[in-house]
C-alpha positions in Angstrom: 106.2 102.1 113.9 104.2 99.2 115.3 103.3 95.7 113.9 100.1 94.0 113.3 99.7 90.1 113.4 96.4 89.0 112.0 95.0 92.4 112.5 96.0 92.7 116.2 98.7 95.0 117.5 101.7 93.2 118.5 104.3 94.1 121.3 107.9 95.0 120.6 107.9 95.5 116.8 111.5 96.3 116.8 112.4 92.8 117.8 110.9 91.4 114.6 113.7 93.2 112.8 116.8 92.4 114.8 118.6 89.3 113.9 121.8 88.4 116.0 122.1 92.1 116.8 121.7 93.3 113.4 118.7 95.7 112.1 117.2 94.0 109.2 114.3 95.9 107.4 111.1 94.0 106.6 109.8 94.3 103.1 106.8 96.4 102.2 103.6 94.4 101.7 101.3 96.5 99.3 103.1 96.8 95.9 100.2 98.0 93.4 100.8 100.5 90.7 98.9 103.4 89.4 98.7 103.8 85.5 97.7 106.7 83.2 95.5 104.4 81.3 93.4 101.1 82.0 96.4 98.8 82.4 96.1 98.6 86.0 93.4 98.3 88.4 94.3 101.7 89.8 94.0 104.6 87.2 95.5 108.0 87.8 92.5 110.3 88.4 92.3 113.6 90.3 91.3 113.4 94.1 91.2 109.6 94.1 94.3 109.1 96.1 95.4 110.2 99.6 99.0 110.1 100.9 99.7 109.3 104.5 103.1 110.4 105.8 105.4 111.3 108.8 107.5 114.4 108.4 110.1 112.5 110.5 110.6 109.5 108.3 113.0 110.0 105.4 111.1 107.2 103.4 107.9 109.2 103.6 109.9 112.6 102.9 110.6 111.4 99.4 107.0 111.1 98.6 106.2 114.5 100.0 109.1 115.8 97.8 107.6 114.4 94.7 104.2 115.4 95.4 105.7 119.0 95.7 108.0 119.0 92.7 105.3 117.6 90.3 102.7 120.1 91.8 100.2 117.3 92.8 99.2 119.1 96.1 95.6 119.7 94.6 95.4 116.1 92.8 96.6 113.9 95.8 95.5 114.7 99.5 97.8 114.5 102.4 97.6 113.5 106.1 100.5 113.8 108.5 101.0 111.7 111.8 101.9 113.2 115.0 105.7 113.4 115.6 105.8 110.9 118.5 105.4 107.2 118.0 104.8 104.9 120.8 103.5 101.3 121.5 100.5 101.7 119.2 102.4 103.0 116.4 102.0 106.2 114.3 99.1 108.3 115.7 96.9 111.2 114.7 95.6 114.1 116.7 92.0 114.9 117.2 92.5 118.3 115.8 95.2 120.6 114.4 98.0 119.9 111.9 98.3 116.2 112.3 94.7 114.7 111.8 93.6 112.0 109.5 91.8 114.1 107.0 90.2 111.1 105.2 89.1 108.7 107.7 89.3 110.5 111.2 91.3 107.7 112.6 93.5 107.9 115.8 96.0 105.6 114.8 97.8 104.6 111.5 97.2 100.9 112.2 93.5 101.5 111.6 94.2 102.5 107.9 95.9 99.1 107.4 93.1 97.0 108.9 90.6 99.1 106.8 92.5 97.7 103.9 92.8 94.2 105.2 91.2 93.2 108.6 93.7 90.3 108.9 96.9 92.4 108.1 100.1 91.0 109.2 103.4 93.4 109.0 104.9 96.7 109.9 102.7 99.7 110.3 104.8 102.0 107.8 104.5 105.1 106.2 104.2 106.3 103.5 100.8 104.9 102.3 99.2 105.7 99.2 95.6 105.2 99.7 92.7 104.7 97.0 89.4 106.3 98.0 87.6 104.6 95.3 88.5 101.1 96.1 88.9 101.8 99.8 92.2 100.2 100.2 96.0 100.8 100.2 97.6 101.0 96.7 101.3 100.9 98.0 103.3 101.4 100.9 106.9 101.1 99.5 108.2 104.6 99.0 110.7 103.8 96.3 107.8 102.7 94.2 105.4 105.5 95.3 107.8 108.4 94.1 108.0 106.7 90.6 104.2 106.6 90.5 104.1 110.4 91.3 106.9 110.9 88.9 104.9 110.0 85.8 101.4 108.4 86.5 99.8 111.9 87.1 101.4 114.0 84.3 98.0 114.5 82.8 97.0 116.6 85.8 100.2 118.9 86.1 102.1 121.0 83.7 105.5 119.8 85.4 107.1 117.6 82.8 110.2 116.8 84.8 111.2 113.2 84.7 113.5 112.0 87.6 113.7 108.5 86.2 114.5 109.0 82.4 114.9 105.9 80.5 118.4 106.7 79.5 119.6 107.0 83.1 117.6 104.3 84.6 120.6 101.7 84.8 122.7 104.3 86.4 120.1 105.4 88.7 119.4 101.9 89.9 123.1 101.1 90.4 123.7 104.1 92.5 120.4 103.7 94.5 121.7 100.2 95.6 124.7 101.3 97.4 122.9 104.4 98.8 119.9 102.2 100.2 122.0 99.5 101.7 124.9 101.8 103.2 123.3 105.1 103.9 119.5 105.2 103.7 119.2 102.0 105.8 122.9 102.3 107.1 122.1 104.8 109.6 119.3 102.7 111.1 121.6 99.8 111.0 123.8 101.7 113.3 121.2 103.1 115.4 119.1 99.9 116.0 122.2 97.6 116.3 122.4 95.6 119.6 125.8 94.3 119.2 129.0 95.9 118.8 130.1 94.0 115.8 126.9 94.8 113.9 127.2 98.5 114.7 130.6 98.8 113.5 130.1 96.8 110.3 127.2 99.3 109.5 129.1 102.2 110.7 132.2 101.4 108.6 129.9 100.7 105.3 128.2 104.0 105.9 131.1 106.2 105.9 132.7 104.1 103.1 129.8 105.1 101.0 129.7 108.7 102.2 133.4 109.0 101.1 132.6 107.3 97.8 129.8 109.8 97.1 132.0 112.8 98.3 134.3 111.9 95.4 131.7 111.5 92.9 130.3 114.9 93.8 133.6 116.5 93.4 133.5 115.9 89.6 130.0 116.1 88.6 127.1 118.1 90.0 124.6 115.2 90.8 124.8 111.6 91.4 124.5 110.4 87.8 125.7 113.6 85.9 124.3 117.0 85.4 120.6 116.2 85.9 118.8 115.9 89.2 117.2 112.3 89.4 115.5 110.2 91.9 118.8 109.3 93.2 119.5 112.6 94.6 116.1 113.0 96.3 116.6 109.5 97.8 119.8 110.7 99.2 118.8 114.0 100.3 116.2 112.8 102.9 119.1 111.0 104.8 121.6 113.7 104.5 119.1 116.5 105.7 118.6 114.5 109.0 122.2 113.4 109.2 123.8 116.2 111.5 120.7 116.9 113.4 119.9 113.4 114.5 121.6 110.5 113.2 125.3 111.7 114.1 124.3 111.8 117.7 121.2 109.6 118.2 122.2 106.8 115.8 125.9 107.2 116.9 127.0 108.1 113.2 129.5 110.3 114.6 132.9 109.7 112.3 132.0 112.9 110.3 129.0 115.4 109.8 128.0 116.1 106.5 129.0 119.5 107.2 132.5 118.1 107.1 132.1 117.0 103.7 133.1 119.8 101.1 131.0 118.5 98.3 128.3 116.7 100.0 127.4 119.7 102.1 127.2 122.2 99.2 125.3 119.6 97.2 122.9 119.1 100.3 122.3 123.0 100.4 121.7 123.3 96.8 118.9 120.7 97.0 117.5 122.3 99.9 117.3 125.6 98.3 115.3 124.5 95.3 111.9 126.2 95.5 109.6 124.4 97.6 111.8 121.8 99.3 112.5 123.8 102.4 108.8 123.6 103.0 109.0 119.8 103.1 111.5 119.9 106.0 110.5 120.3 109.7 113.5 119.9 111.8 111.9 120.4 115.1 109.2 117.6 114.2 112.1 115.5 113.0 114.3 115.6 116.1 111.0 115.3 118.4 110.2 112.1 116.8 113.6 110.5 117.0 114.4 111.6 120.4 111.2 111.2 122.1 109.9 107.9 120.4 113.0 105.7 120.6 113.1 105.2 124.2 115.4 102.1 123.7 118.0 104.4 122.5 117.3 107.6 124.5 115.3 106.6 127.8 115.2 110.2 129.0 113.5 111.4 126.1 115.5 114.7 126.2 115.5 116.5 122.9 119.0 118.2 122.2 118.9 122.0 121.6 121.6 121.7 119.0 123.3 121.5 116.6 122.7 124.9 114.8 121.8 124.0 111.3 121.4 126.5 108.3 120.8 125.0 104.9 120.1 128.5 103.5 123.8 129.4 103.4 125.2 130.0 99.7 126.4 126.7 98.1 129.2 126.5 95.5 127.8 124.2 92.8 126.8 127.1 90.5 130.5 128.3 90.8 132.0 124.9 90.4 129.6 123.5 87.6 127.9 126.7 86.1 124.5 128.2 86.7 121.8 125.8 85.6 119.4 127.1 82.9 
């Protein structure tokens, strides 16, 4: 990830997020919004904005999914960093798939200092960049997906609303537990430096997974019979769980494959047209096992487990075929 202090790279970025053995994620910094009208400094326009992501990062993955679901590929540009991440943070290649298509930079920290030469904070992805004002609009994934959900509706024929007004309270409520105990919970397990902090995060993680397993036994999606942002926020952690988090982050009480409802639910979401294109498991595993040398100093990438998210799911049989 990397960290800047007054525009200069700092060493040991992870140390900044460890408190008494517990991993505590820092808040995002850029929190502007894009509007369909002139109500904000950033108006929705075609080819004005650019998205920086990592295919390994579950937070960035959310934004790629929403760009895909809303068919915004020709409206918002995309640059993907290299899978490995070392002392200088996220990096770009000089050619190939992982180049900075917008600025031609070598490192993600250069994008941050272009927006603010004295920036202090974590060098995170995703980043939503404004080409007109030459700055970062937003680097908080939960807000970027809501921007993509509605701000660009004038430029797409996809009217799906993943944060509908009548479900917002329910979505917000379930998001909170999922974020605290699952999305961030796996990191609290993996980056813990004390046994107590690890076990507390571990227990909370599987308690929440058990709760969601029960919810999904009686309804198709997290807040009923409609896919919402809550499902996609959970999906990006579930899709990485058995391949990375169970082993690398020591989240090994159960695999997602061991949960009847969560595993079928995960496969249903994966099999929605276009979603499989957003998942690169080889890239994901390479990032975690090579980049986290504090956890995996040998940098050996495991060959397993065997994963197949295209096997049939039972959600149609259990809840009826979606129209």
